[in-house]
C-alpha angles and dihedrals in degrees: 000000000000121000111259123206125194121203122202121188118185116193126189108208131198113206106194117199096022107138104183143026088245091059091046093050091049091055093045094046090054093045096047094046093049091048090052093047096043101041105019093235133140114248139182142162104247106176145018090040094161099037114101101210101032138062141164116213130188124212120192130189135173129213143144092244131064089204091055091051092048092050092046094051092046089051091048092052092049090048092053091049090050100042100032106035091160090061097076115198106225098169136011136186125188123193127180117193 
């Protein structure tokens, strides 16, 4: 059986200028859907559900290579910074199991 690696990236986001939960959820829904469609990863908001200007999202990917997961997560973070500059990453944690 091949070795399976699971990568988990947790990002704390600051969303300056967001003035309602509806606006926040609109931004996150777009971001999470685009991440799934672009990178074929599982995504979810996992904390700060009721805080307007903050969120914690989790991104999970599976591979047979730790290096592939590391490259993929690095690419995802750069993509978020490029395509969602108003979603400022204030903290990140990466785990590979």
